C-alpha positions in Angstrom: -122.2 -14.2 -153.5 -122.0 -14.1 -149.8 -120.5 -16.4 -148.0 -119.1 -16.7 -144.2 -115.9 -14.6 -143.4 -113.9 -18.0 -143.2 -114.9 -19.2 -146.4 -114.4 -15.9 -148.1 -110.9 -15.8 -146.6 -110.5 -19.4 -148.1 -111.7 -18.6 -151.5 -109.2 -15.7 -151.4 -106.1 -17.9 -150.3 -107.2 -20.4 -152.8 -106.9 -17.3 -155.3 -103.3 -16.2 -154.4 -102.3 -19.8 -154.1 -103.0 -19.8 -158.3 -102.2 -16.3 -159.1 -99.8 -14.4 -156.6 -98.7 -17.0 -153.7 -96.4 -14.1 -151.8 -99.8 -12.8 -151.2 -101.9 -15.1 -149.5 -100.6 -13.9 -146.0 -103.3 -10.7 -146.7 -106.3 -13.3 -147.1 -107.3 -12.6 -143.7 -107.5 -8.9 -143.9 -108.7 -8.5 -147.1 -111.3 -10.9 -146.0 -112.2 -8.8 -142.6 -112.4 -5.4 -144.4 -114.7 -6.6 -147.4 -116.6 -9.0 -146.2 -119.7 -7.4 -147.9 -118.3 -7.2 -151.1 -117.2 -10.5 -152.1 -118.2 -10.2 -155.8 -116.2 -7.0 -156.2 -113.3 -8.4 -154.4 -112.9 -11.0 -157.1 -113.7 -9.0 -159.8 -111.3 -6.8 -158.7 -108.7 -9.2 -158.0 -109.6 -11.2 -161.4 -109.1 -7.7 -163.4 -105.6 -6.8 -161.5 -104.1 -10.3 -162.2 -105.7 -10.5 -165.6 -104.0 -6.7 -166.7 -100.8 -7.3 -164.6 -100.0 -10.7 -165.8 -96.2 -11.3 -165.6 -96.3 -8.2 -163.2 -96.1 -7.5 -159.5 -99.5 -6.5 -158.3 -98.5 -4.6 -154.9 -100.6 -4.6 -151.8 -101.9 -1.2 -152.5 -103.4 -1.6 -156.1 -105.2 -4.9 -154.3 -106.7 -2.5 -151.7 -107.0 0.5 -153.8 -110.9 0.0 -155.2 -113.9 2.1 -155.8 -115.6 0.1 -152.6 -113.2 -0.3 -150.0 -113.0 1.3 -146.7 -111.6 4.8 -148.2 -114.8 5.3 -150.6 -116.9 5.7 -147.8 -118.4 2.0 -148.1 -119.0 0.1 -145.2 -116.2 -2.6 -144.8 -118.2 -5.0 -142.8 
């Protein structure tokens, strides 16, 4: 999947609306940093929220990826 930054952000907001409304505010940051890793982002988030059902997921766990900026991957 590769959709526009705006559409990616909207899909993230929809995801967080369903799974963790308190994280909806970081949708823009996630979209901006991981626009070239959209499939991986949703796979990562899905794994986190399926594994952590009922447990508070932190921003650190959301941004701790094998494909993010700290991994040397190009974020934009």
